[in-house]
C-alpha positions, 0 to 999 in steps of 0.5 A, a space after each residue: 049693618 050695610 051689607 057692603 061694610 060702608 063702602 063708599 062709591 063714585 056716582 053720578 045723578 041720573 040726570 047727569 046722564 040724562 043730559 049727555 044723552 041716556 040710552 039703553 045699551 052700548 055707546 061708542 062716545 065714552 069721552 062725551 059721558 066721562 067728560 060731563 061726569 068729571 065736572 066739578 060738582 057732578 060726581 060724588 061719592 055715596 054710601 053703597 048700600 044707599 045707591 044700590 036702591 036709589 035709580 036716581 043715581 048711577 054708580 060708575 063701574 070700571 068694566 075692562 075686557 081683556 083680549 088676545 088675538 080674537 079671543 076674549 078672557 072670560 070668567 064665572 062669577 062665584 058666590 064669593 063675589 059681592 053682588 049676589 044678583 050676578 052669581 053663577 053668571 059668565 061674564 068678560 068684564 073685570 074691575 068694579 067701583 070707584 072709592 075715595 081711596 082713589 082720590 077726589 071726585 071730578 078727576 080724570 086721574 081719579 077714575 083710572 087710578 080706580 080702574 087700575 087698582 081694580 084690575 090689580 085686585 082681580 087678576 095678574 096678567 104677565 108680558 105687555 098690554 095695550 088699552 083703549 077706552 072703548 064704550 059705556 053701557 046702560 041697561 035700565 031692563 033689570 035692577 042692578 042696571 037701573 043703578 050702575 054705568 059700565 064703563 068699557 075699557 078693551 085691553 089687547 094682550 100679548 099672551 094668555 097668561 092670566 090668573 085670577 087674585 080673587 075667589 070670586 072669579 072662577 075658570 078664567 079662560 079664553 073664548 072666541 066671539 063665536 063661542 061666547 055666541 054659541 052655547 056659552 050665550 045664555 049664561 052670560 051677564 046681561 053686560 058681556 051680552 052687550 059687549 059681545 054683540 057690540 064686538 061682533 059687529 065691530 069685528 065683521 
């Protein structure tokens, strides 16, 4: 039996990623990638158990960052989370996979519906927020990164009233980039390291 309980997730062939321009790290030209991935016949839903072991496909993962002023939301991934390889890591990304419940595979509306669902499932925040499609992350240097692509959204909140809706998210709090580049840096998961480094350059 699948350890992901038969979950199906949105994936794109690695070849489609390479056609737009493969890289390791952080790219801001996100729209180029989304436009290519969401063309008819490119993205598809795939059994997650199979996708986790098949680097010829990349799972599209929502990675939403929440900022209030100069402070960024972070949390610890507990053992309640589904990805054992990230347990006990500190993360600044909220979100997850796009599933068939979100809609057809070749629509930006499907992707955005999945993003909103994932955020609602994981956190609740009060007040208002503005958001931007910020970047795309790829990291082929480890087994988690080889089968995932992170779609980074940056949300600006008008307050810090955020609560967790899942036991997998522990110790929600806000930190400055200086704090995240200090003692907390070694605890960050790889994608959060990439984001902290990129955001530090953007904020100079």
